[in-house]
N, C-alpha and C positions, 0 to 999 in steps of 0.2 A: 620490381622489388616489393612494391606494395601488395601485389597479387601473391607473391611467395610468402610474405609475412602473414597474410590473411589465411593462406592454406595451412601454415604451421599452427595458427590459432585454432583452426577448425579440426585438425587431425586428431587430437585427443578425444573429442566428442564423437568423431566417426568411429574410432576404435571401441568406444563405450556403447555405441548405438545398439549392437546385437544384444548385449546384456540388458539394456534399458527396455528394448522391445520385448525380450523374453520375460522380464520382470512384470511388465504391464499385462502381457497376454496370459502368462501361466500363473502369476501370483495375485497381482493387484485386482484385475478384473474379476476373477472368481471370488476373491475375498469380498469385494463390494457387492457382487451378485448374491453371495450367501447372506450378507446382512439384509439386503432387500427381501430375499425369499423368506427370511425368518419372521417377517411381519406380514406375510401373505399366505393365502390358501392357494397353493400351487396345484392346478388341475391338469389332467392329461391333455386336455384340449389346447393348452397354452394360455388360457385366460386366467391370469393370476389376479386374485381379489385381495385387496388390502384388508386385514383383520386386526391390525394393531398388535397388542400384547397377548392375544389369545393363545398362540403357540407356546409362549413361555409359561402362561398360567396352566395350560394343560400338561406341561412337562412333569409336574410334581405328582407322579403316580408311584405305585409300588415298584414297577419295573425300573423307573428312573432312579429312585432312591437306592434300590438294590444294586443297579449298575454303578452308581456313584460310590457306594460303600465298597463294593468289590474292587473297583479301580483304586480307591484310596488304600485299602489293605494291601493289594498287590504291589502298588508303588512303594509303600513303606518297606514291605518285606524284601522286594527285589532290590531296591536301592541299598538297604542295609546289608544284605547278604553279599551282593556283588562288591560293595565297597570294602567290606571286611576281608572277603576271600581274595579279591584283587590285590589289596595292600599286603596281605599275608604272603601270597605267592611272590609278589614283587620283592619284598624284603628278603625272602629266602633265596630267590634266584639272583639277587643282587650281590650275593656273596660267592666266593669261589668254592663250589661244592662239586662232587663228582657227577658227571653226566648232566651238567647244567643246561647245555643246549638241547639235549634230548627231552628234558623235563619242560623246557619252554615250548618246544614243538608239541609235546603231548597235551599241554594245557591249551594251546592255541588252536589245535586242529579242529575241535568242535565248532569253531567260528565259521569254518568253511562249509558246514552242513546246513542244508536248507531247513528253515524253521518248520515247514510242513512235514518234511521227512522226520525231523527230530520229534515233532508232536505225535506223529503216527507211531514211531518206535516206543515212546513213553506211554502212549495209549495202550499198546499191546503189553508193555511191561507191567502196567497197573490194571490190567483187565480183570474181569470177574471170574475167569476160568481158573481152575486149580493149577493148570500148567503155566500160568503167568508167573514171572520171576518174583514179583512182590508177594504173591500168595504163597509161593514155594518157600521163600525165606521166612515169612511170618508163621506158616504152618510148621516149618522145621524147628523154629525157635519156641514153638508153643504159644505164640502171642494170640493166635486165633484158632478156632476149632473148625471152621469151614471157610471156603473161599469168600472173599469180600469184593464187592464192586466198588473199588476205591473212588472212581470218578463220579459216583452218585451219593457220596457220604456227607454232603453238606457243602456250604459255600466256603468255609474256612479250608477244608481239605482241597476243594477245587482251586482256591488261590495258591495253596502250597504246591499243587501239581504244576500250575503255570509258572510259579517261581522256580521250581526245579528245572523245567525245560529252558526257561530264559537264562538262568545262571549257568547251566551246563553249556549253553551256546556262547554266552557273552562275557563270562568271567575272563576269558583269555584276552579279550580286547582291553578290558579294564586293567588287567595285569600289565599289558604292554604300555599303556599310558603311564601307570605309576612307575614301572621299571625305567622308562626313558627319563622320567622326571627325577627319580632317585639317582640315576647316573650323572645328572647335571648338578648335584649338590656338591659344593667344594669340600674336598677331604680336609683342607686346612682348617676350616671352621670346626669340623668334628674333632680334629686332633687338639685344637686350641681349647675346646670345651672340656675334653677329657683331661688335659693337663691341669685345668682349673678345678678338677675334681668331679665333673659331671659323669653320671653313669649312663648306660645305654638308653634307659627310658627318658632321662632328662635331655640327652642329645637328640633323641627322636622328637620330643615335644617342643624343644626350644630352637633347634637348628633345622631338622629335616622338614617338619610340618610347615613352618613359615617359608622355607625355600621352595616347596612344591605347591604352595597355595593356589597359584593359577591353574595348575592341573587338577587339584581337588575341586575347585569351583567348576571347571569344565566338565569333569566326570559327573559331579553331582547334578549339574544342570541337564546334561544329556540323559542321565538315568531317570530324572523326574519326567522329562519330556517323553522318553521311551515308555515309562510306566503308564502314563495317562493315555498314550496312544496305542496300547497293547491291543492287538486284534488277532494276529496269526496264531499265537499260542492257544488262545481260546478256541478258535475255529478248528485247529488241528486236533485238539483233544476231544472236543464234543461235536465236531462236524456241524450239521445244520440245526441240531436241537440242543438246548441247555435245560435239562430237567430241573424244575424248581428254580430256574434262573441261576443255576450253578455255572460259574465261569462267565456270566454276563457282564461285560465291561461297557464303558461309555461308547467306545468306537463301534463295538458290536451292536449295541442298542441303536446307535446312529445308522448303521448299515441296515438293520432290520426295519427301522422306520422309513428309510429312504428307498430301499430296493425291494423289500418283501411286502411292505404295506403301501408303497408308492406315495408316501406322505413327505414330500421333499421340504415343505415348509417346517414341519416338526423336526426333521433331520437337520435342517439349517439352524434351528434354534438350539438343538443339542450341540452342534458344532460351535456356536457362539459361546454358550455356557462353558463348554470344555476349554475354549481358548482363554476365557476370562480366568478360569480356575488355574490353568497352567501358568499364565503370565503372573498372576497374583502370588502363587507359591514360589515361583522362581525369583520374583522381585524381593520377596521376604527373605529367602535364603541367601540371595546375593547381598542384601543389606546386612544380614547377620554375619556373613563371612567377611564383611568389610570391603567389598569391591568398590563401593562409592566413597570410601574414606580417602581423604587427601593424603598423599605421601608426605612424610616429614622431609 
């Protein structure tokens, strides 16, 4: 009996053991190793030399500040556009309208497209040739007089291009999150508010938004995380070169330092700075949205 009782006590830990091992091997060990490497000069021979804060001091160059600025602008634009479009589509499709299911599928289908394929398609659409779709439309409307190389027109245009690719692919997921949350809002609360004289805007502000607050927090948190970790959109649009650092993001700069220049110490320092920025921004927005507020 004592042996059976002891086996029952150990069983939960045995079931959790695969996850614990995977966590230590895949997450915790690389995280600790990255912190160590950020304070070292990592050499190809394997002889790592401790150099203190030199990697962090050497970070603040023109390329790093450009990458940080591009990433911040992209994150703000992408989060705002996806948030607004996802909520708008969800509100529309939450009503009984004709061909509602077809519209849902149409908006969601781009999610199934590979980011690389989507980036290549948009790179062709906004190419410098006169036959590209963007130039044909602009020339037809008289907005430009000759074909424009859209992807080399500056950092702001580059950020907008990445936002277009990301929103075309991911707005469908945001819509599904919001739509599932809206369908869980009790209709009785809405009806009671309307009986008391509330209009649609007041119902949305005081009933719908508080009811779907957990979903709003989740979508916002994941959008910020995705914005700061953007890499594929930049790589697909500009391939191996970013003229004038157009489309240079934090993760792409990390990739360049680590694999192109074989400076893993500097790349680790970039990763640590990026982690601190993401955690700080997410903690601030979670605090502002009242996640840590005690329920009455």
